[in-house]
N, C-alpha and C positions, 0 to 999 in steps of 0.2 A: 195842382202840383200836388203830385207823392211821390216819395220818398219809397226805391227799392234795395235792398243790398244781394248782388248776386253772392253764389255761394263762393264766389272766389276771394271776394271783397272781405267777408265774415273769418273765412279760412287766413286770409295774409291777417287780419285784424290781431287773431286768436293768435299766428306765429310769431307776431310782433311782440304782443303781450309775456309770449311766452318766455321770448329771449329774452324782455328786461325783468321778468320776473325775481330770479335770483341776485338781481343786486340794489332791488326794491323792495320798501315795504306793502304789505298789501295796499292800505290808504293810498301811497304812488301809485301802483298800478290801476286801482279804481277810478282815481283823479285823471290818469293818462286816459284807461279806457275812456271816461264818461268827455271829457274835451273833445277825443276825435269825433265821437258819436254826436254830441253838441255842435258841433263846427259843421258836418253834413246835413245836420237838421235846417240850419241857417239857410240851405242850399232854396227850400221851399219858395222863401219869401224874395229870393234874389239868385235864381239857376245860373244867370250870364255871369256872375260875379267873378267864376275863377278865369285864370288863363289858359290857354290851349295848352297840351300837354305836348311840348317838340318829341320826346321819345317815342312816341306812341303812333305821330302824323303819318306814317307810312301804312299802316290801318286805315286810311281814309274814314274814319267812323266819328272823328269830329271829338275824340276825348278831351276833355279839361280836368282844370285840378284846382284844387284849393291846398293852402297847407294849414297844418294844426301842428305846433310844435317842430319835432325830425319829420313830421308824417305828411305825405303827399295823400288826399283823396281824390281819388283819379273816379273820373264819373263823364256820364253819355246823358243827354236830353235827348228823349224820343218821345215826340208829342205831348204827352200831359207826366209825363214820368220820368224821373231823375233817378237813372240806373249808377249806383255806387257799385263801379267792378271793381276797385281795388283799390288797396290801401297799405301802402309803400312807404317803409323806413328808409326818408332819403340819404341817412347815412351809409346805404348799400351801392352797390356799383351801379348807376342806371339800365345796364346792359341785362339785369337780373329781373325788370320789371316786366311783369307780364304781357305779352301781345303778340 
């Protein structure tokens, strides 16, 4: 298995970090970033560990999610590749989820 981040996922991660940056120090910001990326990396060993993402079921693309702190890491498995498609701050309205 390999892990690939889509442009949307990277953009969402950047936006999430920019949102909390004024309220936390640089070390905390790095810790949050690293914990999200580390959680995504764990999918390589157990790609089916995430639950189906109910807010994206209407797309019929079998999106799954794992949670890290306040963040949903949204992904799809296609053959031997795990595509991280979004990193969503779950404190937002779920209707804002890209899809």
